[in-house]
ZAMARGU-4260 file (C-alpha; in steps of 0.2 Angstrom, whole numbers, plus 5000, padded with zeros to 4 digits):
<rodrens>
0) 4390/4412/4792 | 4406/4408/4800 | 4411/4397/4785 | 4406/4410/4773 | 4417/4423/4782
5) 4431/4411/4783 | 4429/4408/4764 | 4429/4426/4760 | 4445/4429/4769 | 4455/4415/4760
10) 4460/4426/4745 | 4465/4440/4757 | 4475/4428/4767 | 4484/4421/4752 | 4488/4438/4746
15) 4494/4443/4763 | 4505/4428/4764 | 4512/4430/4746 | 4516/4448/4750 | 4524/4444/4766
20) 4535/4431/4758 | 4539/4442/4744 | 4545/4455/4755 | 4556/4444/4766 | 4565/4435/4751
25) 4567/4450/4739 | 4580/4459/4749 | 4593/4468/4739 | 4609/4459/4736 | 4620/4469/4748
30) 4607/4480/4756 | 4594/4480/4770 | 4582/4495/4767 | 4571/4504/4780 | 4556/4493/4776
35) 4565/4476/4776 | 4571/4463/4789 | 4583/4449/4789 | 4579/4433/4799 | 4581/4414/4798
40) 4593/4409/4785 | 4592/4425/4775 | 4608/4434/4771 | 4615/4448/4761 | 4630/4447/4750
45) 4642/4462/4746 | 4642/4468/4728 | 4658/4459/4723 | 4653/4443/4732 | 4668/4444/4745
50) 4657/4445/4761 | 4641/4438/4767 | 4630/4444/4782 | 4617/4434/4792 | 4614/4424/4807
55) 4627/4411/4811 | 4631/4399/4825 | 4650/4396/4830 | 4656/4379/4831 | 4644/4367/4839
60) 4636/4380/4849 | 4617/4381/4849 | 4617/4400/4850 | 4615/4412/4835 | 4623/4429/4831
65) 4623/4442/4817 | 4640/4441/4809 | 4650/4445/4793 | 4660/4431/4785 | 4670/4428/4770
70) 4659/4422/4755 | 4673/4415/4744 | 4683/4406/4758 | 4678/4387/4760 | 4682/4388/4779
75) 4669/4399/4786 | 4678/4413/4794 | 4669/4426/4803 | 4677/4444/4804 | 4663/4454/4814
80) 4649/4450/4826 | 4636/4462/4831 | 4627/4454/4846 | 4643/4447/4854 | 4636/4446/4872
85) 4618/4443/4868 | 4615/4428/4857 | 4598/4422/4851 | 4591/4405/4851 | 4577/4405/4837
90) 4582/4414/4821 | 4565/4411/4813 | 4558/4425/4825 | 4574/4435/4828 | 4577/4450/4816
95) 4590/4462/4810 | 4581/4478/4804 | 4581/4497/4804 | 4571/4504/4818 | 4569/4522/4823
100) 4586/4530/4821 | 4596/4513/4822 | 4600/4496/4815 | 4595/4484/4828 | 4594/4465/4832
105) 4578/4459/4840 | 4578/4442/4848 | 4565/4429/4847 | 4554/4438/4859 | 4556/4454/4849
110) 4567/4462/4863 | 4581/4473/4856 | 4597/4465/4861 | 4609/4475/4850 | 4609/4492/4842
115) 4620/4504/4833 | 4616/4516/4847 | 4615/4532/4837 | 4608/4548/4845 | 4606/4558/4829
120) 4588/4565/4828 | 4591/4570/4809 | 4590/4552/4803 | 4575/4549/4792 | 4570/4531/4794
125) 4562/4530/4777 | 4578/4534/4768 | 4591/4524/4779 | 4599/4508/4773 | 4612/4496/4779
130) 4624/4491/4766 | 4638/4477/4766 | 4653/4483/4757 | 4666/4472/4747 | 4680/4476/4760
135) 4670/4468/4774 | 4662/4483/4782 | 4644/4486/4786 | 4638/4504/4785 | 4622/4513/4789
140) 4619/4527/4777 | 4607/4541/4774 | 4606/4550/4757 | 4623/4541/4752 | 4631/4548/4768
145) 4638/4535/4780 | 4632/4538/4798 | 4638/4522/4806 | 4652/4510/4801 | 4656/4493/4808
150) 4675/4496/4806 | 4673/4508/4820 | 4667/4494/4831 | 4678/4479/4827 | 4676/4462/4836
155) 4692/4451/4835 | 4697/4455/4817 | 4707/4469/4810 | 4704/4470/4791 | 4715/4478/4777
160) 4709/4497/4776 | 4702/4497/4793 | 4710/4510/4804 | 4715/4507/4822 | 4714/4524/4828
165) 4713/4536/4843 | 4702/4551/4842 | 4711/4565/4851 | 4695/4576/4851 | 4683/4563/4859
170) 4697/4552/4867 | 4688/4537/4858 | 4700/4522/4853 | 4696/4507/4842 | 4700/4491/4851
175) 4701/4474/4844 | 4696/4460/4857 | 4698/4442/4856 | 4683/4429/4856 | 4681/4420/4873
180) 4683/4404/4863 | 4680/4396/4847 | 4661/4393/4851 | 4659/4410/4861 | 4662/4427/4852
185) 4659/4437/4867 | 4674/4448/4872 | 4688/4438/4879 | 4702/4443/4890 | 4714/4449/4876
190) 4714/4466/4867 | 4724/4476/4855 | 4724/4495/4857 | 4734/4510/4853 | 4743/4521/4866
195) 4743/4538/4859 | 4756/4546/4870 | 4769/4532/4865 | 4764/4530/4847 | 4763/4511/4848
200) 4751/4497/4850 | 4750/4485/4865 | 4741/4469/4869 | 4732/4469/4886 | 4725/4455/4897
205) 4709/4459/4906 | 4711/4477/4901 | 4724/4479/4914 | 4740/4469/4912 | 4751/4474/4896
210) 4761/4460/4890 | 4766/4465/4872 | 4771/4481/4863 | 4774/4484/4845 | 4787/4497/4849
215) 4786/4515/4843 | 4784/4520/4824 | 4801/4524/4817 | 4794/4531/4800 | 4794/4514/4791
220) 4789/4500/4804 | 4785/4498/4822 | 4802/4494/4830 | 4797/4478/4838 | 4788/4470/4824
225) 4803/4466/4812 | 4791/4455/4801 | 4785/4471/4794 | 4801/4472/4784 | 4798/4455/4777
230) 4781/4460/4769 | 4779/4462/4750 | 4760/4461/4750 | 4756/4475/4762 | 4757/4494/4762
235) 4758/4502/4779 | 4753/4519/4784 | 4754/4528/4801 | 4746/4545/4803 | 4747/4557/4818
240) 4739/4574/4817 | 4730/4586/4828 | 4713/4576/4827 | 4718/4558/4827 | 4732/4545/4827
245) 4729/4529/4817 | 4738/4515/4808 | 4731/4506/4793 | 4737/4492/4781 | 4732/4489/4764
250) 4736/4475/4751 | 4745/4479/4735 | 4736/4465/4726 | 4717/4466/4729 | 4715/4447/4725
255) 4725/4442/4740 | 4713/4437/4755 | 4721/4442/4771 | 4716/4447/4789 | 4724/4451/4806
260) 4715/4444/4822 | 4717/4445/4840 | 4716/4427/4843 | 4709/4417/4858 | 4727/4412/4862
265) 4731/4430/4866 | 4742/4432/4851 | 4739/4444/4837 | 4740/4434/4821 | 4741/4439/4803
270) 4734/4426/4791 | 4733/4424/4772 | 4721/4412/4763 | 4731/4401/4751 | 4723/4387/4742
275) 4712/4378/4755 | 4718/4384/4772 | 4723/4400/4782 | 4742/4401/4783 | 4749/4412/4797
280) 4762/4425/4791 | 4767/4431/4808 | 4761/4431/4826 | 4766/4441/4842 | 4770/4437/4855
285) 4780/4423/4847 | 4779/4411/4861 | 4762/4406/4868 | 4769/4406/4886 | 4773/4425/4884
290) 4754/4428/4884 | 4750/4434/4902 | 4740/4422/4912 | 4736/4412/4897 | 4733/4396/4908
295) 4722/4405/4921 | 4723/4405/4939 | 4734/4390/4946 | 4738/4384/4929 | 4755/4382/4922
300) 4761/4386/4905 | 4775/4375/4897 | 4781/4380/4880 | 4789/4363/4877 | 4773/4353/4880
305) 4757/4350/4871 | 4744/4356/4877 | 4753/4371/4884 | 4742/4372/4899 | 4741/4361/4914
310) 4734/4363/4932 | 4746/4362/4946 | 4746/4346/4956 | 4731/4345/4967 | 4721/4356/4956
315) 4708/4353/4941 | 4701/4363/4927 | 4687/4374/4933 | 4678/4370/4917 | 4683/4354/4907
320) 4672/4360/4892 | 4681/4377/4891 | 4698/4368/4892 | 4693/4356/4878 | 4690/4372/4867
325) 4707/4378/4872 | 4700/4392/4883 | 4710/4391/4899 | 4705/4408/4906 | 4695/4402/4921
330) 4710/4392/4926 | 4710/4378/4939 | 4702/4376/4956 | 4708/4366/4971 | 4703/4348/4974
335) 4702/4352/4993 | 4700/4369/5000 | 4714/4377/5011 | 4711/4373/5030 | 4720/4389/5036
340) 4728/4386/5053 | 4719/4400/5061 | 4703/4390/5059 | 4697/4383/5076 | 4690/4368/5068
345) 4707/4361/5064 | 4717/4369/5078 | 4712/4356/5090 | 4720/4342/5081 | 4735/4351/5075
350) 4731/4350/5056 | 4737/4364/5045 | 4741/4368/5027 | 4757/4363/5020 | 4768/4368/5005
355) 4774/4359/4990 | 4789/4364/4980 | 4788/4368/4962 | 4805/4370/4954 | 4812/4379/4939
360) 4797/4391/4937 | 4795/4408/4930 | 4787/4416/4945 | 4770/4426/4945 | 4771/4445/4944
365) 4766/4457/4958 | 4772/4448/4974 | 4772/4456/4991 | 4790/4457/4998 | 4792/4454/5017
370) 4807/4458/5028 | 4811/4442/5036 | 4827/4433/5040 | 4824/4415/5036 | 4814/4403/5025
375) 4805/4397/5040 | 4799/4414/5045 | 4794/4417/5027 | 4783/4401/5027 | 4776/4405/5044
380) 4771/4423/5037 | 4762/4415/5023 | 4753/4402/5034 | 4747/4416/5046 | 4737/4424/5031
385) 4723/4414/5025 | 4724/4423/5008 | 4742/4418/5005 | 4743/4405/4991 | 4762/4403/4989
390) 4779/4409/4994 | 4797/4410/4988 | 4813/4412/4998 | 4830/4414/4990 | 4843/4427/4987
395) 4830/4439/4983 | 4822/4438/5000 | 4804/4433/5005 | 4791/4434/4992 | 4772/4429/4995
400) 4757/4429/4983 | 4740/4432/4989 | 4724/4424/4982 | 4725/4417/4964 | 4742/4413/4956
405) 4742/4420/4938 | 4756/4418/4925 | 4765/4403/4932 | 4777/4396/4919 | 4786/4380/4919
410) 4803/4382/4911 | 4813/4369/4901 | 4828/4360/4907 | 4844/4370/4905 | 4835/4387/4907
415) 4845/4395/4921 | 4832/4408/4924 | 4820/4397/4934 | 4816/4399/4952 | 4808/4389/4966
420) 4791/4393/4972 | 4781/4384/4986 | 4763/4381/4983 | 4751/4380/4998 | 4739/4365/5000
425) 4727/4358/5012 | 4736/4345/5023 | 4722/4333/5017 | 4726/4336/4999 | 4730/4321/4988
430) 4747/4328/4983 | 4753/4323/5001 | 4745/4305/5000 | 4750/4296/4985 | 4744/4279/4993
435) 4730/4274/5005 | 4732/4263/5020 | 4726/4245/5018 | 4715/4238/5032 | 4707/4220/5034
440) 4695/4223/5020 | 4710/4225/5007 | 4707/4207/5000 | 4688/4210/4998 | 4691/4227/4990
445) 4704/4219/4978 | 4692/4205/4973 | 4678/4218/4969 | 4690/4229/4960 | 4696/4214/4950
450) 4678/4210/4945 | 4675/4227/4940 | 4690/4228/4930 | 4685/4212/4921 | 4668/4218/4917
455) 4676/4235/4910 | 4688/4225/4899 | 4673/4215/4892 | 4663/4231/4889 | 4679/4239/4881
460) 4680/4224/4869 | 4662/4225/4864 | 4663/4244/4861 | 4679/4242/4851 | 4670/4230/4839
465) 4655/4241/4837 | 4666/4256/4834 | 4679/4248/4823 | 4670/4252/4806 | 4668/4271/4812
470) 4686/4273/4819 | 4695/4277/4803 | 4683/4290/4796 | 4682/4298/4813 | 4700/4299/4815
475) 4704/4305/4797 | 4691/4318/4798 | 4695/4325/4815 | 4703/4342/4814 | 4709/4352/4829
480) 4713/4370/4828 | 4731/4373/4832 | 4735/4355/4835 | 4740/4340/4826 | 4730/4324/4821
485) 4736/4308/4827 | 4734/4294/4814 | 4735/4276/4815 | 4746/4266/4803 | 4731/4258/4796
490) 4722/4275/4793 | 4737/4280/4782 | 4738/4264/4773 | 4720/4266/4768 | 4722/4285/4764
495) 4737/4281/4752 | 4730/4265/4745 | 4744/4255/4753 | 4757/4268/4749 | 4755/4265/4730
500) 4757/4282/4723 | 4775/4288/4726 | 4778/4307/4725 | 4797/4306/4728 | 4810/4303/4741
505) 4825/4310/4749 | 4837/4309/4764 | 4823/4307/4776 | 4811/4295/4768 | 4799/4292/4754
510) 4783/4303/4751 | 4766/4296/4745 | 4750/4304/4739 | 4735/4301/4750 | 4717/4306/4752
515) 4708/4308/4768 | 4690/4303/4772 | 4684/4321/4769 | 4692/4321/4752 | 4707/4331/4757
520) 4723/4327/4748 | 4738/4325/4758 | 4757/4320/4756 | 4762/4306/4768 | 4781/4304/4772
525) 4787/4288/4779 | 4802/4292/4789 | 4817/4280/4788 | 4831/4275/4800 | 4823/4285/4815
530) 4830/4280/4832 | 4821/4292/4843 | 4810/4286/4857 | 4791/4289/4857 | 4791/4303/4869
535) 4805/4313/4861 | 4797/4310/4843 | 4780/4317/4849 | 4789/4332/4857 | 4799/4336/4841
540) 4784/4333/4830 | 4773/4344/4841 | 4786/4358/4839 | 4786/4357/4820 | 4767/4357/4820
545) 4766/4374/4829 | 4777/4382/4816 | 4766/4390/4802 | 4770/4402/4789 | 4764/4405/4771
550) 4780/4399/4764 | 4782/4383/4774 | 4773/4367/4771 | 4759/4364/4784 | 4761/4348/4795
555) 4743/4341/4797 | 4747/4326/4808 | 4758/4311/4812 | 4758/4292/4815 | 4769/4284/4828
560) 4767/4265/4831 | 4783/4256/4836 | 4796/4258/4823 | 4783/4266/4811 | 4785/4285/4810
565) 4775/4295/4797 | 4771/4313/4794 | 4756/4320/4785 | 4758/4336/4776 | 4746/4347/4765
570) 4747/4341/4747 | 4755/4353/4734 | 4746/4353/4717 | 4761/4358/4707 | 4774/4347/4715
575) 4792/4351/4719 | 4803/4364/4711 | 4815/4352/4703 | 4801/4345/4692 | 4798/4362/4684
580) 4817/4366/4682 | 4824/4350/4677 | 4810/4339/4671 | 4811/4343/4652 | 4792/4346/4651
585) 4788/4362/4642 | 4771/4363/4650 | 4779/4365/4667 | 4791/4379/4662 | 4791/4393/4675
590) 4792/4411/4668 | 4804/4423/4676 | 4791/4432/4686 | 4786/4416/4695 | 4805/4411/4698
595) 4808/4428/4706 | 4793/4425/4717 | 4799/4408/4722 | 4816/4415/4726 | 4808/4428/4738
600) 4796/4416/4745 | 4809/4403/4749 | 4820/4416/4757 | 4805/4422/4768 | 4801/4404/4774
605) 4820/4401/4778 | 4821/4418/4787 | 4806/4413/4798 | 4814/4397/4803 | 4831/4405/4807
610) 4825/4421/4816 | 4806/4420/4821 | 4805/4403/4829 | 4808/4400/4848 | 4825/4391/4843
615) 4834/4393/4827 | 4829/4379/4815 | 4842/4375/4802 | 4835/4366/4788 | 4851/4356/4783
620) 4844/4351/4766 | 4839/4366/4755 | 4837/4361/4737 | 4824/4361/4723 | 4817/4344/4728
625) 4812/4352/4745 | 4803/4367/4738 | 4785/4363/4735 | 4773/4373/4724 | 4754/4375/4728
630) 4740/4378/4715 | 4746/4396/4714 | 4764/4392/4712 | 4767/4400/4730 | 4783/4391/4736
635) 4783/4381/4752 | 4798/4375/4761 | 4796/4357/4765 | 4806/4345/4777 | 4810/4359/4789
640) 4814/4353/4807 | 4818/4335/4801 | 4836/4336/4804 | 4833/4337/4823 | 4819/4325/4822
645) 4829/4312/4814 | 4843/4314/4826 | 4856/4315/4812 | 4874/4320/4815 | 4877/4328/4798
650) 4895/4333/4802 | 4899/4314/4802 | 4887/4308/4789 | 4893/4319/4776 | 4912/4320/4778
655) 4915/4309/4763 | 4904/4320/4751 | 4910/4335/4741 | 4899/4351/4741 | 4906/4359/4725
660) 4893/4351/4714 | 4878/4350/4725 | 4872/4361/4739 | 4883/4358/4754 | 4893/4372/4762
665) 4911/4370/4764 | 4909/4369/4783 | 4900/4352/4782 | 4917/4345/4776 | 4929/4355/4787
670) 4920/4349/4803 | 4917/4366/4810 | 4900/4369/4819 | 4885/4371/4807 | 4875/4387/4808
675) 4860/4394/4799 | 4873/4401/4786 | 4874/4383/4779 | 4856/4385/4773 | 4861/4401/4765
680) 4875/4393/4755 | 4862/4379/4749 | 4850/4393/4745 | 4863/4402/4735 | 4867/4386/4725
685) 4848/4384/4722 | 4847/4402/4715 | 4860/4398/4701 | 4849/4384/4696 | 4833/4394/4696
690) 4842/4406/4684 | 4849/4393/4672 | 4835/4380/4673 | 4849/4366/4674 | 4858/4357/4688
695) 4874/4367/4692 | 4884/4350/4690 | 4877/4348/4673 | 4889/4361/4666 | 4903/4350/4671
700) 4896/4333/4667 | 4890/4338/4650 | 4906/4345/4645 | 4901/4363/4645 | 4912/4378/4647
705) 4913/4377/4666 | 4904/4376/4682 | 4888/4387/4681 | 4892/4397/4697 | 4909/4401/4689
710) 4901/4407/4673 | 4889/4418/4683 | 4903/4425/4693 | 4913/4430/4677 | 4898/4438/4669
715) 4894/4448/4685 | 4912/4454/4687 | 4914/4458/4668 | 4897/4467/4668 | 4892/4456/4653
720) 4874/4453/4648 | 4867/4442/4662 | 4852/4437/4651 | 4865/4426/4642 | 4865/4415/4657
725) 4846/4414/4658 | 4837/4397/4655 | 4836/4396/4636 | 4818/4390/4636 | 4813/4408/4643
730) 4821/4416/4627 | 4828/4431/4637 | 4811/4436/4643 | 4815/4442/4660 | 4820/4458/4669
735) 4838/4460/4667 | 4840/4470/4684 | 4831/4456/4693 | 4842/4442/4685 | 4858/4452/4690
740) 4851/4455/4708 | 4848/4436/4710 | 4865/4431/4703 | 4874/4444/4715 | 4864/4437/4730
745) 4869/4419/4725 | 4887/4424/4724 | 4886/4432/4741 | 4877/4416/4748 | 4891/4404/4742
750) 4906/4413/4750 | 4918/4401/4758 | 4919/4412/4774 | 4901/4410/4781 | 4903/4427/4790
755) 4902/4435/4773 | 4886/4427/4768 | 4870/4437/4771 | 4857/4432/4783 | 4840/4426/4775
760) 4832/4441/4782 | 4844/4452/4773 | 4841/4443/4757 | 4822/4446/4759 | 4825/4464/4760
765) 4836/4464/4745 | 4823/4455/4734 | 4809/4466/4741 | 4819/4482/4736 | 4822/4488/4753
770) 4841/4485/4753 | 4854/4486/4739 | 4866/4472/4735 | 4884/4476/4732 | 4896/4468/4719
775) 4901/4452/4728 | 4919/4445/4728 | 4922/4428/4719 | 4923/4414/4732 | 4940/4406/4733
780) 4933/4389/4728 | 4927/4396/4711 | 4943/4405/4709 | 4953/4389/4709 | 4941/4381/4697
785) 4943/4395/4685 | 4961/4395/4687 | 4962/4377/4682 | 4952/4380/4666 | 4960/4397/4660
790) 4979/4401/4660 | 4976/4420/4659 | 4967/4421/4676 | 4977/4431/4688 | 4974/4432/4707
795) 4977/4447/4718 | 4977/4445/4737 | 4984/4462/4740 | 4969/4475/4740 | 4980/4489/4734
800) 4986/4478/4719 | 4968/4477/4713 | 4969/4494/4706 | 4953/4499/4697 | 4944/4486/4706
805) 4945/4494/4723 | 4928/4496/4730 | 4921/4480/4722 | 4932/4468/4733 | 4933/4462/4751
810) 4948/4463/4763 | 4945/4445/4767 | 4943/4437/4750 | 4955/4436/4735 | 4950/4446/4720
815) 4949/4437/4703 | 4954/4448/4688 | 4957/4444/4670 | 4974/4450/4662
</rodrens>
């Protein structure tokens, strides 16, 4: 009977299983209806295929979250997380579904762990649906009316079209909060929010300490975010009315993939996806150590070291695992607790706490100031309080800090703003005992130690042999967010097939094509004639590695073995600019639109190096060979920072060279100090070549009329047809106004007086249409060249004698007129 009953149930079970399976796997492409659930590996995808929603696990974590990520980006990038603080561990039984009046997440025990938390009683479950839109938002809707929107509840990412607002009626504000670390999307310590009374955005630490401000809205940009002036991809809007205040940015080109995130570093960063990587357009605060308490309690931040954070002597990371994930928020703990001299246990033997000097520090905020008359009294006052952790005594008086020390920063040599602080330790701390006393058992201990060392050496050799075959692949495939990869020379020999494919060479060395173990293509530069020591080389390379911008070539890693110094960069599919301008290959011809974009992109990259880095970086070698083009012909400035890295003294090296035919500013020859305006000069010479499609010097060497910049200057002053100067292969197919603008800028860039040259930031504004460019004076060097070629050239140095040309000349420059 039981058998028959079971047999009779088989068809029903089969049908039930079929129906259940069909229900689960037949979810609409971008929608979860009221009768559907999402679990396991199931996902929904937005209608245009831009975004995907489902369960995901961050990094190497074993925890799962409901999130939204880019579908078309090869590097999985999550922009929103639902259950940030309550992960699940078994996605087969966890669910995302519509229940009652809300969209909910149920864990493996079917317990609700996240909800849209709507209180509306008008929601009809049967007509509700959750839809993933192509702009990255998840909405809950009823009868085509949106009743909940994920854009109102961001996690760490601020998307184009997403309002960061303050509702004046409900006093609700939208806050973007960082992840805890790369494997934990729970809310971190850093948040971006709007201050309605001041019309500005701020970043806070732990929802209390403000350490960055955007400045107020001036009608065009936020006053303390100058990068907004450099943007030609974004449209910014700020609205302030009786109901709300909000800021929103959108993209002029919808095909561009861009996002702004509150990073775990405590910096707000804007990234654009180019080719196969996220490139950072800007970040604030600019310096990592400007982020409040980034290194946690008793941690010190050093802008000139990698990593930035270290524990004070006598302290250790509270969580080694978190520090390995670049999460320093828990800071450091003491190796030995304070004794506190009021403790009777130590009073009998006179033992007490002591202080250790830490010099050249940026002191923690919020000290307590005491009215005492000497350093000894200040120290004694700190010792009398068991909560006192440190004190400082100088011309500013006595300052003490209680409990945890936050926001300690170690300043670099030469920074005159540093002060001394004395950190409190137990007298038994190792910082006061660098060596141990030796007793009669020293020989025995030494023998045992020697034996242990010998065993360890043997084990190390065995381990090396075992791992030798794995070493290269492991090292080549290792990627660390925000840091550089250290390669061995053999690694790079293998990647480049023993440096067999040469891409080019220049003043700093030769470049070879390579392929890493994960099939990533790279360009490997072998540096030549480098005399720096190991430590200095690594320091300079680390500095270069922290600089990221969409118009700068990304440094992936380096090799430093004895005299072998190599740098590993992203590979650029379209090579260098000179191969397209001067190569003679018609298949590589760049149309005018691309050339104009290149001019603007290079200007943006150089402006970033000059104005947005901790120290101004002068490129010293701007020329088409150092402008690289990715798969989309986006320009990337290469070899930046190498002048300092190589320790070159250009003022001596180049004294015998002449810059009139190349890219060298006159100051290289005259011996005056070199500034960023030397790059501006080189950039101007490159602009001429971008227009003509030929080397400037070719106009002299090939017996043409004259030096091309002279031709351009004559046409500009004479208001002739600038398209006559255009690369002949373009057949006059260009915007004449843009060509004229480029030539005017080029003439300003090559002024002999560097004070007359514009900054790269000003050039960006001109090319973006934000600023106008006036008619430039002809540089004295070009006047002399023209005078040597044409007898009818007349020079006026008196402004009044210029007559009709008044208004088009400069008081500081001669004026070239034709009689």
